[in-house]
C-alpha positions in Angstrom: -11.7 12.5 19.4 -10.2 9.9 17.2 -8.8 6.7 18.7 -5.4 7.2 17.1 -3.1 10.2 16.3 -1.8 9.1 12.9 -2.4 6.8 9.9 0.4 5.1 8.0 -1.1 3.6 4.8 0.2 1.3 2.1 -0.6 2.6 -1.4 -1.0 -0.1 -4.1 -3.8 -2.5 -3.4 -4.9 -0.4 -0.5 -5.6 3.1 -1.8 -5.1 2.4 -5.5 -5.6 -0.5 -7.9 -2.8 -1.0 -10.4 -2.6 -4.8 -10.5 -3.2 -4.9 -14.2 -0.6 -2.1 -14.8 2.0 -3.9 -12.8 1.3 -7.2 -14.6 1.5 -5.5 -18.1 4.7 -3.7 -17.2 6.3 -6.8 -15.8 5.3 -8.8 -18.9 6.4 -6.1 -21.4 9.8 -5.3 -19.8 10.8 -8.9 -19.3 9.6 -10.1 -22.7 11.7 -7.3 -24.2 14.6 -8.8 -22.3 14.1 -12.2 -24.0 12.2 -13.9 -21.1 9.5 -16.4 -22.2 7.1 -17.1 -19.5 5.6 -20.5 -19.0 1.9 -21.0 -18.5 1.0 -20.0 -14.9 4.5 -18.5 -14.2 3.2 -14.9 -13.8 0.6 -16.0 -11.3 3.2 -17.9 -9.3 5.1 -14.7 -8.8 2.2 -12.9 -7.0 3.4 -11.7 -3.6 7.1 -12.4 -4.3 9.5 -9.6 -3.5 10.8 -7.7 -6.5 14.4 -8.5 -5.6 13.6 -12.2 -5.5 11.9 -12.0 -8.9 15.0 -10.4 -10.3 17.1 -13.3 -8.9 14.8 -15.8 -10.7 14.9 -14.0 -14.0 18.3 -12.3 -14.5 20.0 -15.4 -16.0 17.2 -15.4 -18.7 17.8 -11.8 -19.8 19.3 -11.2 -23.3 21.6 -8.5 -21.9 23.3 -7.9 -18.5 21.2 -5.8 -16.3 21.6 -4.9 -12.6 18.7 -5.1 -10.2 18.3 -1.3 -10.1 18.4 -1.0 -13.8 15.7 -3.6 -14.2 13.6 -2.1 -11.4 14.0 1.4 -13.0 12.6 0.1 -16.3 9.6 -1.4 -14.5 9.0 1.9 -12.6 9.4 4.0 -15.8 6.7 1.9 -17.5 4.4 2.3 -14.5 4.8 6.1 -14.4 4.4 6.4 -18.2 1.1 4.5 -18.0 -0.2 5.9 -14.7 -3.5 6.9 -16.3 -4.4 3.2 -15.9 -4.3 3.4 -12.1 -7.8 3.4 -10.5 -8.8 4.4 -7.0 -10.0 1.8 -4.5 -13.6 2.1 -3.2 -13.8 4.4 -0.2 -10.1 5.5 -0.3 -10.7 9.2 -0.9 -13.5 9.4 1.7 -11.3 7.6 4.2 -8.4 10.0 3.8 -10.8 13.0 4.0 -12.3 11.7 7.3 -8.9 10.8 8.8 -7.8 14.4 8.0 -11.0 15.9 9.4 -10.5 13.8 12.6 -7.1 15.3 13.1 -4.9 12.3 12.2 -1.5 12.9 10.6 -1.1 10.9 7.3 2.0 9.1 5.9 2.3 6.7 3.1 4.5 3.6 3.3 5.1 1.5 0.2 7.3 -1.4 -1.1 7.3 0.3 -4.5 9.9 2.7 -5.8 9.4 6.4 -5.0 8.5 7.3 -8.6 5.8 4.6 -8.6 4.3 5.7 -5.2 4.3 9.3 -6.3 2.5 8.5 -9.5 -0.2 6.6 -7.6 -0.7 9.4 -5.0 -0.9 11.9 -7.8 -3.8 9.9 -9.3 -5.7 10.5 -6.0 -5.7 14.3 -6.6 -6.4 16.4 -3.5 -6.5 13.5 -1.2 -3.1 12.4 -2.3 -1.8 15.8 -1.2 -3.0 15.1 2.4 0.1 12.8 3.0 2.9 14.6 4.9 5.5 12.2 3.5 6.1 8.9 1.7 8.5 6.1 2.7 9.5 4.2 -0.4 11.4 0.9 -0.8 14.7 2.7 -1.5 14.5 4.5 1.8 15.0 1.4 4.0 17.5 -1.5 4.1 14.8 -4.1 4.1 11.3 -4.0 2.5 8.1 -5.4 4.1 7.6 -7.9 5.8 10.5 -6.4 7.7 9.3 -3.5 10.0 11.9 -1.0 8.7 9.6 1.1 6.6 7.0 1.5 9.3 9.6 2.2 11.9 10.9 5.0 9.7 7.4 6.3 9.3 7.1 6.4 13.1 10.3 8.4 13.2 9.0 10.9 10.7 5.8 11.3 12.5 7.4 11.6 15.9 4.5 9.6 17.4 4.5 6.5 19.6 3.7 3.3 17.5 0.7 2.5 19.8 -0.9 5.8 18.6 -0.6 4.9 14.9 -2.9 2.7 12.8 -1.7 1.1 9.7 -3.9 0.4 6.6 -2.7 -2.5 4.5 -4.0 -5.0 2.0 -1.2 -7.7 1.8 -0.1 -10.3 4.4 3.5 -9.1 4.3 2.3 -5.5 4.9 0.3 -6.6 8.0 3.4 -8.6 9.2 5.6 -5.5 8.8 3.1 -3.3 10.7 2.7 -5.7 13.6 6.4 -6.2 13.8 6.7 -2.4 14.2 4.3 -2.6 17.2 1.3 -0.9 15.5 -2.4 -1.6 15.2 -3.2 -2.8 11.6 -6.4 -2.8 9.6 -6.2 -5.2 6.6 -8.4 -4.4 3.6 -8.7 -7.7 1.9 -11.5 -9.7 0.3 -9.5 -12.8 -0.7 -9.4 -15.4 2.1 -6.1 -16.8 0.9 -4.4 -13.4 1.5 -5.7 -12.7 4.9 -3.2 -12.3 7.8 -4.9 -13.3 11.0 -2.6 -11.0 13.0 -4.4 -8.0 11.7 -6.5 -6.2 14.3 -9.4 -5.7 11.9 -10.1 -7.4 8.6 -12.6 -5.9 6.2 -13.2 -6.4 2.4 -13.3 -2.6 1.6 -12.0 0.6 3.0 -15.5 2.1 3.1 -16.8 -0.7 5.3 -18.5 1.1 8.3 -16.5 -1.1 10.7 -13.4 0.9 9.8 -14.8 4.3 10.9 -16.2 2.6 14.0 -12.9 1.0 14.9 -11.1 4.3 14.6 -13.8 6.1 16.5 -14.3 8.8 13.8 -16.8 11.5 14.7 -20.0 11.1 12.7 -20.2 12.8 9.3 -22.5 15.9 9.1 -26.1 14.7 8.5 -25.2 11.1 9.7 -25.5 11.6 13.5 -26.6 8.3 15.0 -30.0 8.4 16.6 -30.4 7.5 20.3 -32.8 4.7 21.1 -36.4 6.0 21.1 -35.6 8.9 18.9 
């Protein structure tokens, strides 16, 4: 029997890779609004909440635009170019094994619902394994606040101690731990590691993930006992 009853997983950067798509959309939409980025300015914005980015840019727009109007333009670009989204190594296999081990699955993202839905759609059948998605517009505060994970807990109807969270970002780990959950961080960049994570691995297909979750062995991969 698996160690946990459910998985709540982040999407972008954890299950899917759309870093280049986000960057292209951010550059395109803001350039169209008259923003000229200084060298290194885009890199400085990595990890900054979208609402904070809007606050930094809005006075540079060539037309008045509310936060939601701006965010909707970014989301529309993302959805329109969703074919550029790729799947992270081991993501599909992990979801299959979690499902086979009887774990309920929910997605929790800081992205807008349309963006999260586009990413899950790129995952095909494995994307359909999720019972629900909590998006940024569903909660009063985004990650690193625990709101989205607490809402996920409510939807599952499962005690937080019986839920494992899969995250890639430091703020995502902070949100999961603030919600009282166990968290596995999938991160290869030392500068982005949150030491509060319960397990830190570079890839989702790292064998330590399955061992930590106590997944039953896959058919044909039953471990041999000593002497066999």
